[in-house]
N, C-alpha and C positions, 0 to 999 in steps of 0.2 A: 235671803237668809240674814238674820241679825246675829252678829258675833257678840260674845259676852264682853262686857265693858272692860275686862282686863287685857284684851288683845289689841295691840296697836294695829291700826288699819294700814299704816305705812310707817315703818320704823325710822327713827332718827338716823341721820347721816351726819355725825358730829365727831370732832377730834379736837385735841388741844390746840389753842392758838391759831385758829383758822383766820383767814383774811376777811371772810364774809360768811354770814349765815342767813339764808332766806327762810322766812317764817310765814307760813300760811295760816288761815283759820283752821282748815281741816282738809284732808285729801278729798279730791273730787271722787265720784263713784268710779270713774274710769281709772284714775290713779290707784285707788284701793284695789280694784279688780286686777290690774296688771302689775302692781307693785312698783310703779315708777312715778316719780314726782312730775307734776304738770304734764300729764300724758294725753289729755284730750287734744285731738288734732286742731281744734279751733283756738287753743290756748296760745297766746303770743310769747310766753315765757322764753322758750329756747331761741327763737329768732331774735328776740329783743336783746338777750345776752350777747349774741354775736353782733347785732347791729350797733350796739352801744360800745363795743370793744371790751366788754367784761370777759368774753372768751374769744379766742383767736379763730374759731370756726363755729359753725352751727352744730351743736350737739343734738342728738335725738334723746327722747325721754329715757330710753333703756340704758343710756350711757351715763346717767346721773352719778353712779358711784365713782367714775373717773374724775369728777370735779373735786372730790375730796383730796386727791393728790395735788390739785391746783389751788388748794386752800379755801374751797367753797363747800359749805355744808347746808343741810336742810332739816327743818323740823316744822311741826304744826302745833298750834295751841290746843287743838282737840285731837288727841291721838286715837280715840276709840270710835269716833263717828266718821261718816263719809257722806259726800253728796253736796248739794247746794247748802248754803248756810242754814236755811230753815230746817233742813233735815239733819245736818251734822251737829248743829248746836242743841239738839235734843240730848246729846251726850255731854259728859262733863268737860269743862275747860278748867285746867289747873294752872293758873297764872303763877302761883308760888313755885310750882315745879319747873315751869318754863324759866322763871327768873333764876332759880337755883342752877339750872343747866347752863345758862349763859354765864353766870358767875363762875361756874366750875370750868367751862371750856374757854372762856375769855376770848371770843372772836374780836377782831379789830372793828368790824362793822356788823350791824344787824339790820336787815331790810325786811320789813313787813310787806307782803305782796298784795295787801289790800288795806283800805281804810278800816274795814270791819275788823280785821285782825288787830290793827293798831288800837282801835277803840276798845276792844276787849282787854288788851294789855294795859292801856291807860285808864280804863274805867270812865271814859267820856263818850258822849254820843258821837257817832260817825261824822255828823255835820261839824263837830268841833275839832276834827282832825285835819290838819293841813298836809298836803303832799310835800315830799322832800325831806331834807335834814331836819331833825327835831332838836329842840333845846336839850342841852346836856343833862343827863341824869347822874346824880352822885354815885360814884363807884359802879358804873355800868357802861358797857360799850356804847359807841356812837350808834344812834338809831336813825334810820330812814324809813319813810312811808312811801310806797310806790303805788301807782295806779294799778289796779288789778289787771293782770294779763288775760283773765278769763274772757272767753267769747261772750259770756253772759253780761259782761260789764263793758261792752263795746261803746256804749253811749258816753262813758266817762273816761275813755282811754286817753292817756297822754304819755308820750315817751320821755318828756322833759325830766321827771323825777328819776327815771332810770338812768338818763345821761348824767344827771347830777351825782348819782351813786357811782357810776363808772368813773367819773372824774375824781371823786373822793378816793375811790379804790386805787386808781392810778397814782395819785399823789401820796397815798398812804404807804405804798411800797415801791414807788418809783417806776411802776410799769402797769400796764393792763395785762390780762392773762395771755 
């Protein structure tokens, strides 16, 4: 069943002055179906948060709302599509709306959870996007690009940019979660 383009497949989890916002390209089909970010069992997202010290324990996908109280939010560039990039990107990407949200909520750090999401935001090919901390953007939060935690991206997996993010988050507020 295809939802009308006005319905968010996975609503934002945002609040003022968050420590960190994770930004995906779009919800996976599994995440859209169950209503939880990074819900596919093969996704490394939740175990990586704990492994790098971003969280003090391994959260389960259904617990994602609890991270808002810990200063961590979630959004996607494509709010109306779901599935693998080639499926989800048949739906609109609204970069100006994303930029406006980030300027409205002012998180300390923004972390794109794939080079694809970052390339859409930056308007550059994926190959031109480096992992890790990005050069500063005027009047915009600090941006990191992470290796995709998706099981489909196993061939390009690296925990290093995730650890770099965790270290920056810890130094930003003097502690890890």
